[in-house]
C-alpha positions in Angstrom: 71.8 22.8 -61.8 68.3 22.3 -63.3 67.3 25.8 -62.2 70.4 27.3 -63.9 69.9 25.4 -67.1 66.2 25.9 -67.5 66.7 29.6 -66.5 69.4 30.0 -69.1 67.4 28.3 -72.0 64.2 30.3 -71.4 66.2 33.6 -70.8 68.2 33.1 -73.8 65.2 32.4 -75.9 63.5 35.6 -74.6 66.5 37.8 -75.5 66.7 36.0 -78.8 63.0 36.6 -79.6 63.3 40.2 -78.6 66.3 40.6 -80.9 64.4 38.9 -83.7 61.5 41.4 -83.3 63.9 44.4 -83.1 65.8 43.5 -86.3 62.8 42.3 -88.4 59.2 43.4 -87.5 60.1 46.5 -85.6 63.0 47.4 -88.0 64.8 49.3 -85.5 68.2 49.0 -86.8 67.2 50.3 -90.2 69.3 53.6 -89.7 72.5 51.7 -89.7 71.8 49.6 -92.8 69.6 51.7 -95.0 69.1 51.4 -98.8 70.3 53.8 -101.4 69.2 53.6 -105.1 72.9 54.3 -105.9 74.1 51.0 -104.4 75.0 49.4 -107.7 77.2 52.4 -108.7 78.8 52.6 -105.2 79.5 48.9 -105.0 81.0 48.8 -108.4 83.3 51.7 -107.6 84.4 50.1 -104.3 84.8 46.8 -105.8 87.1 48.2 -108.5 89.2 50.4 -106.2 89.5 48.7 -102.9 90.7 45.4 -101.4 88.5 43.5 -99.1 88.6 45.2 -95.7 87.3 48.0 -93.5 88.1 51.6 -94.3 87.7 54.7 -92.2 87.7 57.7 -94.6 89.3 60.2 -94.4 92.3 58.6 -92.7 96.0 58.4 -92.8 98.5 55.7 -93.9 100.0 53.5 -91.3 103.1 55.0 -89.8 101.8 58.7 -90.1 103.2 60.9 -87.4 101.0 62.3 -84.5 101.6 65.8 -85.9 100.5 64.8 -89.5 97.4 63.1 -88.0 96.4 66.1 -86.2 96.9 68.3 -89.3 94.8 65.9 -91.3 92.1 65.9 -88.6 91.9 69.7 -88.5 91.9 69.9 -92.3 88.8 67.5 -92.4 86.9 69.3 -89.6 83.3 69.7 -90.7 83.7 67.5 -93.9 81.9 64.3 -94.8 83.3 61.1 -93.4 82.5 57.4 -93.7 83.3 53.9 -92.5 83.2 51.1 -95.1 83.3 47.4 -94.7 84.0 45.8 -98.1 83.6 42.1 -98.7 84.4 40.8 -102.2 81.9 37.8 -101.9 78.4 38.0 -101.0 77.3 34.7 -99.7 73.7 34.3 -98.7 71.6 31.2 -98.4 68.7 30.2 -96.1 71.0 27.6 -94.5 73.6 30.2 -93.5 70.8 32.5 -92.1 69.4 29.5 -90.1 72.9 28.6 -89.0 73.6 32.1 -87.9 70.3 32.3 -86.1 71.1 29.1 -84.3 74.5 30.5 -83.3 72.9 33.6 -82.0 70.5 31.7 -79.8 73.3 29.6 -78.5 75.2 32.7 -77.6 72.2 34.2 -75.8 71.8 31.0 -73.8 75.4 31.0 -72.8 75.3 34.6 -71.7 72.2 34.0 -69.6 73.7 30.7 -68.3 76.8 32.6 -67.0 74.5 35.2 -65.2 72.3 32.3 -63.8 75.5 30.6 -62.5 76.5 33.9 -60.6 73.1 34.3 -59.3 72.7 30.6 -58.2 75.7 31.4 -55.8 74.0 34.2 -54.0 73.0 33.3 -50.5 69.6 35.3 -51.0 67.8 36.3 -54.1 64.6 38.2 -54.7 62.7 39.0 -57.8 63.9 42.6 -57.6 67.7 41.6 -57.1 67.7 39.2 -60.1 65.7 41.6 -62.2 68.2 44.4 -61.5 71.1 42.2 -62.1 69.7 41.3 -65.5 69.1 45.0 -66.4 72.7 45.8 -65.2 73.9 43.1 -67.4 72.2 44.4 -70.5 73.7 47.8 -69.7 77.2 46.3 -69.3 76.7 44.7 -72.8 75.5 48.0 -74.2 78.2 50.1 -72.7 81.0 47.8 -73.7 80.3 47.5 -77.4 77.6 49.7 -79.0 78.2 52.8 -76.7 82.0 52.6 -77.0 81.7 52.2 -80.8 79.2 55.1 -80.9 81.7 57.5 -79.1 84.1 57.0 -82.0 81.9 56.3 -85.1 78.5 57.7 -84.3 76.7 54.5 -85.3 73.1 55.2 -86.4 71.4 52.6 -84.4 72.8 53.2 -81.0 69.3 54.0 -79.5 68.1 50.6 -80.9 71.0 48.9 -79.2 70.1 50.6 -75.9 66.5 49.5 -76.4 67.7 46.0 -77.2 69.8 45.9 -74.1 66.9 47.1 -71.8 64.1 45.3 -73.4 65.8 41.9 -74.0 67.5 41.7 -70.6 64.5 43.2 -69.1 62.2 40.4 -70.4 64.9 37.9 -69.2 65.0 39.6 -65.8 61.2 39.3 -65.4 61.7 35.5 -66.2 64.7 34.8 -64.0 63.4 37.1 -61.3 60.5 34.7 -60.9 62.6 31.5 -61.7 65.7 32.1 -59.7 64.2 33.7 -56.5 64.9 31.6 -53.3 
């Protein structure tokens, strides 16, 4: 039990540290959250014309027939499109940021604990088998969300997400490979 808990805490911390570097100092996710000097004009327009929610544009109203969807899709071929997430109230405080960082660290620890629990049930482990299990876990995490999202919406930071999966889970794999081997 001690091996699993210590492995999860340190492994989760390593993933969290990598994610912190990736989003801050390395600024790898900038392409998905870039700045525009027109932001005040755009936000004013969106706020005046949309309710809070997510919008894919161009799109069709709910209940549109498949034939109409196909016609709309063909008519928009090659034209600009966008995905907007509009929130009516921006709430930022350092307390919120620290709380979200704490939740992120807890999530990382829980993910690594689940993997440690599986590894602890193996009859034999080696550095390599544990390391590869961590890399595969990172790839599963990446394929499940960022890659599936990219296939539909071409998110601009998919390469950063892949790097996060391989680097963060790779660091975790080096640690757990050493810590969990029997």
